[in-house]
C-alpha positions as CSV (number, residue, x, y, z in Angstrom):
1,X,-60.7,-40.4,18.9
2,X,-62.8,-37.4,18.0
3,X,-61.3,-35.3,20.8
4,X,-57.7,-36.1,19.6
5,X,-58.6,-35.1,16.0
6,X,-60.1,-31.8,17.1
7,X,-57.1,-31.0,19.3
8,X,-54.7,-31.8,16.4
9,X,-56.7,-29.6,14.0
10,X,-56.5,-26.7,16.5
11,X,-52.8,-27.2,17.4
12,X,-51.5,-27.5,13.8
13,X,-51.8,-23.8,12.9
14,X,-50.4,-22.8,16.2
15,X,-47.4,-24.9,15.8
16,X,-46.9,-23.8,12.2
17,X,-47.1,-20.1,13.3
18,X,-44.6,-20.7,16.2
19,X,-42.2,-22.4,13.8
20,X,-42.4,-19.5,11.3
21,X,-41.8,-17.0,14.1
22,X,-38.8,-19.0,15.3
23,X,-37.3,-19.2,11.8
24,X,-37.7,-15.5,11.4
25,X,-36.0,-14.8,14.7
26,X,-33.2,-17.1,13.8
27,X,-32.8,-15.3,10.5
28,X,-32.6,-11.9,12.3
29,X,-30.0,-13.3,14.7
30,X,-27.9,-14.6,11.7
31,X,-28.1,-11.1,10.0
32,X,-27.0,-9.5,13.3
33,X,-24.2,-11.9,13.7
34,X,-23.0,-11.2,10.1
35,X,-23.0,-7.5,10.8
36,X,-20.9,-8.1,13.9
37,X,-18.5,-10.3,11.9
38,X,-18.1,-7.5,9.3
39,X,-17.2,-5.1,12.1
40,X,-14.7,-7.6,13.6
41,X,-13.1,-8.1,10.1
42,X,-12.9,-4.3,9.5
43,X,-11.2,-3.7,12.9
44,X,-8.9,-6.7,13.0
45,X,-7.7,-6.4,9.4
46,X,-7.7,-2.6,9.2
47,X,-10.1,-2.7,6.3
48,X,-13.4,-1.1,5.3
49,X,-16.1,-3.7,4.9
50,X,-19.6,-3.4,3.5
51,X,-22.7,-5.6,4.2
52,X,-24.8,-5.6,1.0
53,X,-28.4,-6.7,1.2
54,X,-30.5,-8.2,-1.6
55,X,-27.2,-8.8,-3.3
56,X,-26.5,-10.7,-5.5
57,X,-30.3,-11.6,-5.4
58,X,-33.4,-11.0,-3.5
59,X,-33.2,-12.2,0.2
60,X,-29.5,-12.8,-0.1
61,X,-26.7,-10.8,1.5
62,X,-22.9,-10.7,1.6
63,X,-20.0,-9.1,3.4
64,X,-17.6,-7.6,0.9
65,X,-14.4,-5.7,1.2
66,X,-14.4,-2.0,0.1
67,X,-11.2,-1.5,-1.9
68,X,-11.6,2.1,-3.0
69,X,-11.6,1.2,-6.7
70,X,-15.0,2.1,-8.3
71,X,-14.5,-0.5,-11.0
72,X,-14.6,-3.2,-8.3
73,X,-16.7,-1.5,-5.5
74,X,-19.5,-0.5,-7.9
75,X,-19.4,-3.5,-10.2
76,X,-22.9,-4.9,-11.0
77,X,-21.6,-8.4,-10.1
78,X,-19.8,-7.2,-6.9
79,X,-21.7,-9.7,-4.7
80,X,-21.4,-12.6,-7.1
81,X,-19.3,-15.5,-5.8
82,X,-18.5,-16.4,-9.5
83,X,-16.9,-13.0,-10.1
84,X,-15.5,-12.6,-6.5
85,X,-15.2,-16.1,-5.1
86,X,-15.1,-17.1,-1.5
87,X,-12.5,-18.2,-0.4
88,X,-10.3,-15.7,-2.3
89,X,-8.5,-17.4,-5.2
90,X,-5.9,-14.7,-5.7
91,X,-4.2,-13.5,-2.5
92,X,-2.1,-11.0,-4.6
93,X,-5.2,-9.0,-5.7
94,X,-7.8,-7.3,-3.6
95,X,-10.5,-7.9,-2.5
96,X,-9.2,-10.5,-0.1
97,X,-11.8,-10.4,2.8
98,X,-15.1,-11.1,1.0
99,X,-17.3,-13.6,2.8
100,X,-19.8,-16.1,1.3
101,X,-23.3,-15.2,0.1
102,X,-25.9,-16.0,2.7
103,X,-29.5,-16.7,1.8
104,X,-32.5,-16.1,4.2
105,X,-34.6,-19.1,5.1
106,X,-37.4,-19.9,2.7
107,X,-40.2,-18.1,4.6
108,X,-38.2,-15.0,5.5
109,X,-37.8,-11.9,3.4
110,X,-36.1,-8.6,3.7
111,X,-38.9,-6.0,3.8
112,X,-36.7,-3.0,4.3
113,X,-32.9,-2.8,4.1
114,X,-30.0,-0.5,3.6
115,X,-26.4,-1.5,2.9
116,X,-23.9,-0.8,5.6
117,X,-20.3,0.3,5.6
118,X,-18.0,-0.6,8.5
119,X,-14.8,1.5,8.9
120,X,-11.5,0.1,10.2
121,X,-12.4,2.0,13.4
122,X,-15.6,0.0,13.9
123,X,-17.9,2.9,13.0
124,X,-20.9,1.8,11.0
125,X,-22.5,4.0,8.3
126,X,-25.7,3.3,6.5
127,X,-25.5,3.6,2.8
128,X,-28.2,4.6,0.3
129,X,-28.3,4.4,-3.5
130,X,-25.9,1.4,-3.8
131,X,-24.0,0.3,-5.8
132,X,-23.1,4.0,-6.1
133,X,-23.4,4.2,-2.3
134,X,-23.8,7.5,-0.5
135,X,-23.3,7.7,3.3
136,X,-26.2,8.8,5.5
137,X,-26.1,9.7,9.1
138,X,-28.0,7.9,11.9
139,X,-28.9,4.4,12.8
140,X,-29.5,1.7,10.2
141,X,-32.6,-0.3,10.4
142,X,-33.2,-3.6,8.6
143,X,-36.6,-5.3,8.6
144,X,-37.2,-9.0,8.0
145,X,-40.7,-10.4,7.7
146,X,-42.5,-13.7,7.0
147,X,-46.0,-12.4,6.1
148,X,-47.3,-12.3,9.7
149,X,-44.4,-11.2,11.9
150,X,-41.5,-8.8,11.5
151,X,-38.1,-8.5,13.2
152,X,-36.1,-5.3,13.1
153,X,-32.3,-5.3,13.3
154,X,-31.0,-1.9,14.5
155,X,-27.4,-0.9,14.0
156,X,-26.0,2.2,15.7
157,X,-23.1,4.3,14.3
158,X,-20.8,2.9,17.0
159,X,-21.6,-0.7,15.9
160,X,-24.1,-1.9,18.4
161,X,-26.5,-4.4,16.9
162,X,-29.9,-5.1,18.5
163,X,-32.9,-7.1,17.4
164,X,-36.4,-5.8,18.1
């Protein structure tokens, strides 16, 4: 009985760490899949899409349509599903292609992010200073962490997404 108790006491932290790492990897894969979905939406619908991180709140993100109207694109509540619902309630008025807000799992956090813009050609640009976004050249790098492990999602200008 003592041996079983000792083994259980040793195994519990290892299992917990493995589960936290698995949850973080799953969160990174979900972020990567959402970036790919934004690219697919941009190309298939001939739109410009943005992936906004820590929007509307910390550790949340949303794919939103860029409409070219500063009153909409730079609105403080642009990621809010209350202001811009999903699914779209008014097909006659843009934006029409916004996706739902996604929340990271409880133990995962964004430790470094930058918003992305995906052109209708599939090209991805990293953005700084959002909501008054300014385009910046080069790869985009998004880091997720759980306190002990990190995963980096890299996005190239041509839209390739990799997890490191």
